[in-house]
DRENGULUM-195542 format. One record per residue (C-alpha): residue number from 1; residue in one letter; x, y, z. Coordinates in Angstrom, 2 decimals, always signed. Each point is the difference from the previous one (the first is absolute). Layout:
// DRENGULUM-195542
NUM a X Y Z
...
END
This chain:
// DRENGULUM-195542
1 m +38.16 +1.42 -15.35
2 i +0.98 -2.17 +2.97
3 k -2.97 +1.32 +2.01
4 k -2.38 -0.89 -2.84
5 l +1.45 -3.50 -0.28
6 l -0.27 -0.51 +3.77
7 k -3.62 +1.17 -0.04
8 r -0.82 -2.45 -2.82
9 y +1.74 -2.77 +1.93
10 y -1.99 +0.65 +3.17
11 d -3.22 +0.30 -2.01
12 l +0.68 -3.43 -1.49
13 v +0.78 -1.46 +3.43
14 d -3.31 +1.39 +1.26
15 i -1.90 -1.49 -2.95
16 f +1.55 -3.45 +0.51
17 k -0.84 +0.11 +3.71
18 k -3.63 +0.75 -0.83
19 i -0.12 -2.81 -2.57
20 d +1.41 -2.36 +2.63
21 n -2.65 +1.19 +2.49
22 i -2.76 -0.77 -2.49
23 q +1.44 -3.42 -0.90
24 q +0.29 -0.97 +3.65
25 a -3.53 +1.23 +0.69
26 l -1.44 -1.95 -2.95
27 g +1.78 -3.10 +1.26
28 r -1.54 +0.42 +3.45
29 i -3.45 +0.56 -1.48
30 e +0.31 -3.12 -2.18
31 a +1.12 -2.08 +3.00
32 r -2.95 +1.22 +2.06
33 q -2.44 -0.75 -2.81
34 l +1.37 -3.54 -0.18
35 k -0.89 -0.29 +3.69
36 n -3.50 +1.21 -0.91
37 e +0.26 +3.04 +2.27
38 q -2.36 +2.71 -1.21
39 e +0.36 +2.85 +2.54
40 i +0.62 +3.42 -1.49
41 a +3.09 +0.41 +2.20
42 n +1.62 -2.82 -1.99
43 t +0.14 +2.28 -3.03
44 e +2.50 +2.38 +1.62
45 f +3.05 +1.17 -1.90
46 r +2.06 +3.16 +0.10
47 v +1.39 +2.07 -2.85
48 y -0.54 +3.61 +1.04
49 s -2.19 -0.45 +3.07
50 q +1.48 -0.07 +3.50
51 w -1.07 -3.58 +0.62
52 g -2.28 -2.31 -2.00
53 e -2.62 +2.55 -1.06
54 d +0.85 -0.13 -3.72
55 g -1.05 -3.64 -0.21
56 i -3.22 +0.42 +1.96
57 i -1.02 +3.01 -2.10
58 q +0.71 -1.94 -3.20
59 h -2.23 -2.80 +1.26
60 l -2.83 +2.39 +0.85
61 i +0.05 +1.97 -3.27
62 n -0.15 -3.26 -1.94
63 k -3.11 -1.08 +1.92
64 i -1.89 +3.30 -0.24
65 e -1.19 +1.86 -3.08
66 i +1.63 +3.45 +0.07
67 p -1.14 +2.30 -2.82
68 n +1.94 +3.04 +1.23
69 k +3.57 -1.10 +0.63
70 i +0.83 +2.98 +2.20
71 f +1.62 +0.07 +3.44
72 v +0.53 +2.53 +2.77
73 e +2.82 -0.56 +2.48
74 f +1.30 +2.34 +2.66
75 g +2.92 -0.15 +2.38
76 v +2.24 -1.29 -2.82
77 e +3.27 +1.73 +0.95
78 n +2.10 -0.13 -3.21
79 y -2.16 -2.78 -1.52
80 t +2.82 -2.51 -0.42
81 e -1.85 -2.19 +2.50
82 s -3.78 +0.11 -0.28
83 n -3.21 -1.97 -0.47
84 t -0.83 +1.40 -3.45
85 r +3.26 +0.26 -1.93
86 f -0.31 -3.58 -1.25
87 l -3.54 +0.80 -1.19
88 l +1.40 +3.00 -1.86
89 q +2.84 -1.85 -1.68
90 n -1.31 -3.54 -0.34
91 d -3.69 +0.65 -0.71
92 n +0.17 +3.48 -1.56
93 w -2.33 +1.59 +2.54
94 s -0.01 +3.75 +0.57
95 g -0.27 +1.86 +3.25
96 l +0.71 +2.66 +2.56
97 v +2.62 -0.17 +2.75
98 i +0.22 +2.54 +2.82
99 d +2.76 +0.68 +2.49
100 g +0.73 +2.87 +2.37
101 s +3.67 +0.30 -0.92
102 e +1.07 +2.33 -2.81
103 k +3.22 -2.01 -0.34
104 n -1.92 -3.26 -0.47
105 i -2.32 +1.48 -2.61
106 e +2.93 +1.45 -1.94
107 y +1.68 -3.43 +0.08
108 i -3.13 -1.61 -1.48
109 k -0.29 +2.65 -2.72
110 n +3.62 -0.65 -0.99
111 d -0.44 -3.77 -0.04
112 p -0.34 -1.40 -3.58
113 i -3.38 -1.49 +0.96
114 y -1.40 +3.52 +0.06
115 w +0.18 +0.37 -3.78
116 r -0.37 -3.67 -0.83
117 y -3.32 -0.41 +1.81
118 n -3.11 +2.02 +0.80
119 l +0.89 +0.98 +3.56
120 k -0.74 +3.22 +1.89
121 a +2.11 +0.80 +3.09
122 y -1.32 +2.71 +2.30
123 e +1.54 +1.59 +3.06
124 a -2.33 +0.51 +2.98
125 f -0.16 -0.69 +3.71
126 i -3.16 -2.08 +0.26
127 t -2.75 +0.68 +2.53
128 k -3.59 -1.15 +0.25
129 e -1.03 +3.53 -0.91
130 n +1.90 +0.14 -3.31
131 i +0.19 -3.56 -1.34
132 d -3.25 +0.03 -1.98
133 n +0.86 +3.27 -1.73
134 l +3.56 -1.17 -0.71
135 i -1.32 -3.03 -1.88
136 k -2.70 +1.96 -1.85
137 q +2.28 +2.86 -1.04
138 n +2.30 -2.57 -1.59
139 g -2.86 -1.17 -2.22
140 i -0.98 -3.26 +1.70
141 t -3.57 -0.74 +1.09
142 g -2.46 -2.87 +0.04
143 d +0.64 -3.68 -0.66
144 i +3.75 -0.79 -0.01
145 g +2.06 -3.14 +0.39
146 l +1.99 +0.41 +3.20
147 l +0.69 +2.27 +2.96
148 s +3.09 -0.53 +2.17
149 v +0.16 +1.74 +3.39
150 d +3.28 +0.09 +1.90
151 i +0.88 +3.26 +1.76
152 d +1.18 -1.39 +3.35
153 g -2.37 +2.16 +2.00
154 n -3.55 +1.12 -0.75
155 d -0.72 -2.94 -2.32
156 f -3.42 -0.81 +1.51
157 w -1.21 +3.61 -0.02
158 v +1.27 +0.73 -3.51
159 w -1.56 -3.10 -1.59
160 r -3.28 +0.81 +1.77
161 a +0.05 +3.51 -1.53
162 i +0.38 -1.17 -3.63
163 e -3.30 +0.26 -1.85
164 c +0.88 +1.07 -3.56
165 i +1.18 -3.44 -1.14
166 s -1.40 -3.50 +0.27
167 p +3.01 -2.32 -0.32
168 r -0.67 -3.66 -0.71
169 i +2.97 -1.05 +2.13
170 v +1.37 +1.75 +3.08
171 v +3.38 -0.77 +1.56
172 c +0.61 +1.50 +3.42
173 e +2.77 -0.27 +2.56
174 y -0.86 -1.03 +3.55
175 n +2.08 +0.18 +3.18
176 s +0.33 -3.51 +1.40
177 h +1.14 +1.38 +3.38
178 f -3.64 +0.94 +0.59
179 g -1.13 -3.65 -0.04
180 d -2.69 -1.87 -1.91
181 t -3.12 +0.73 +2.03
182 h -0.49 +3.63 +0.99
183 t -1.22 +2.64 -2.45
184 i +2.62 +2.60 +0.83
185 s +1.95 +2.73 -1.77
186 v +2.31 +2.81 +0.95
187 p -2.12 +3.14 +0.57
188 y -0.25 +2.25 -3.01
189 d +2.71 +2.66 -0.19
190 e +0.19 +1.96 -3.24
191 s +3.75 +0.54 +0.49
192 f +0.80 -3.63 +0.92
193 v +3.56 -1.05 -0.87
194 r +0.94 -3.45 +1.21
195 s +3.62 +0.79 +0.86
196 e -1.02 +3.07 +2.01
197 k -3.10 -1.33 +1.74
198 h +1.79 -2.66 +2.04
199 y +3.68 -0.87 +0.20
200 s -0.70 -3.73 -0.49
201 y -1.27 +0.39 -3.61
202 i -2.68 -2.62 +0.75
203 y -2.79 +2.27 +1.21
204 y -1.95 +0.64 -3.20
205 g -2.92 -1.18 -2.10
206 a -2.84 -2.29 +0.97
207 s -0.68 -3.57 +1.03
208 i -1.08 -2.62 -2.49
209 a -3.40 -0.16 +1.74
210 a -0.47 +3.77 -0.34
211 l +0.67 -0.19 -3.73
212 e -2.34 -2.98 -0.36
213 f -2.65 +2.11 +1.79
214 l +0.62 +2.90 -2.40
215 g -0.08 -2.29 -3.03
216 k -3.47 -1.22 +0.96
217 e -1.10 +3.60 +0.53
218 k +1.17 +0.92 -3.51
219 g -1.29 -3.15 -1.74
220 y +3.14 -2.15 -0.13
221 t +0.81 -3.53 +1.13
222 l +3.34 -1.11 +1.38
223 v +1.34 -2.88 -2.11
224 a +3.73 -0.33 +0.70
225 s +3.13 +1.15 +1.76
226 n +3.68 -0.37 -0.67
227 e +2.04 -2.29 +2.21
228 a +2.37 +2.79 +1.01
229 g -2.72 +1.43 +2.23
230 n -0.54 +3.50 -1.37
231 n -2.39 +0.10 -2.97
232 i -3.59 -1.14 -0.51
233 f -2.13 -0.23 -3.14
234 f -3.65 +0.88 -0.52
235 i -2.41 -0.67 -2.87
236 r -3.00 +2.21 -0.65
237 d -3.11 -1.88 +1.15
238 d -1.70 -0.08 -3.41
239 l +3.01 -1.81 -1.48
240 m +0.49 -2.72 +2.61
241 g -1.23 -2.84 -2.23
242 n +1.85 -3.15 +1.09
243 f +2.40 +1.83 +2.32
244 k -0.07 -1.18 +3.57
245 a -0.27 +2.60 +2.75
246 v +2.50 -0.27 +2.84
247 t -0.23 +1.53 +3.44
248 a +2.57 +2.35 +1.49
249 k +1.03 -2.75 +2.40
250 e +0.47 -2.49 -2.86
251 a +1.98 +2.49 -2.10
252 y +2.20 +1.31 +2.79
253 h +3.74 -0.65 +0.15
254 s +2.30 +1.51 +2.59
255 a +2.74 +1.78 -1.91
256 q +3.39 -1.69 +0.18
257 f +1.97 +3.00 -1.27
258 r +1.59 +2.00 +2.83
259 e -0.17 +3.75 -0.53
260 a -0.45 +1.31 +3.57
261 r +2.52 +2.59 +1.17
262 n +1.22 +1.24 +3.35
263 q -0.02 +3.64 +1.12
264 e +3.35 +0.57 -1.72
265 g -1.48 -1.13 -3.31
266 a +1.89 -3.29 -0.25
267 l -1.71 -3.27 -0.92
268 t -0.58 -2.13 +3.11
269 f -0.66 -3.40 -1.61
270 d -2.29 -0.76 +2.95
271 s -2.68 -2.67 -0.17
272 f -3.51 +0.74 -1.22
273 h -1.39 -0.17 +3.54
274 e +2.68 +2.31 +1.38
275 n -0.86 +2.50 -2.71
276 c -3.69 -0.13 +0.93
277 k +0.89 +1.00 +3.57
278 i +1.76 +3.15 -1.25
279 i -3.24 +1.46 -1.38
280 s -2.43 -1.57 +2.50
281 q -0.84 +3.35 +1.64
282 e -0.38 +2.04 -3.19
283 q -3.44 +1.37 -0.81
284 m -2.20 -1.91 -2.45
285 v -3.54 +0.35 -1.35
286 d -2.48 -2.85 -0.13
287 v -1.47 +0.86 -3.40
288 s -3.19 -1.97 +0.66
289 n -1.06 +2.40 +2.75
290 n +2.52 +2.91 -0.17
291 k +1.20 -0.62 +3.56
292 l +3.58 +0.83 +0.98
293 i +1.96 -2.87 +1.57
294 t +3.54 -1.34 +0.23
295 l +1.35 -3.38 -1.06
296 g +0.64 -0.66 +3.69
297 d -3.75 +0.32 +0.68
298 l -0.85 -2.86 -2.32
END
């Protein structure tokens, strides 16, 4: 009985925190509108997303006609923090989430959202070779609302390999340590695990310019980024309408969060530039010409 009461108490605390987050975000948005600031970044707010992605996504879906309110998101861990949970609960979307951890998928399936909403959670370690089939075998193809890519590793190569869906909005994580100019990514490795690939935890993913390059290749235009310096937003070219394209350089923010670790696995809290030095000699691929380089070569 006491355990049940405690759980209800903590659930209520969590709900009130989320309400407070929304109220604060709406206040910030109203203040910015009074200043006549119209940038998409000014719509940021956080409920379930890591940073301000919930607000930006809400802005985009209210500006674009989306007949099929379906999402695909992978790299969700236990889905308590994600880019699509607010869509699921606030807007009644449906979708597929994929994660490589059996424990995480079991957590999601035991979360009340799993019976309250139309959500499918699937366990799989994602590679460029299997991603298309994973999406198709879970019954999703064609024109959908949103794709969110965040696997802290082969993000560039996996998004490039997806052909079975045509999302209207794409959200993708970039690695700000790779700068705002060069079209670079970590080389493809089907067994890539961020924590095992390099002790620092900051050698992963692709640069913002590499993802902009890929977006153009796949028929998408970069329209926004979050101020935290880790996620960018694309609109399918046929839906651009009055949206303004931004360049990688314009959208780029150097991440202020400090997640680099030393060889013992402890957080270092070093500066952004010190962190860049740690991975300066690691191998990269210039995706525009497939040449191998290092950050130190640039």
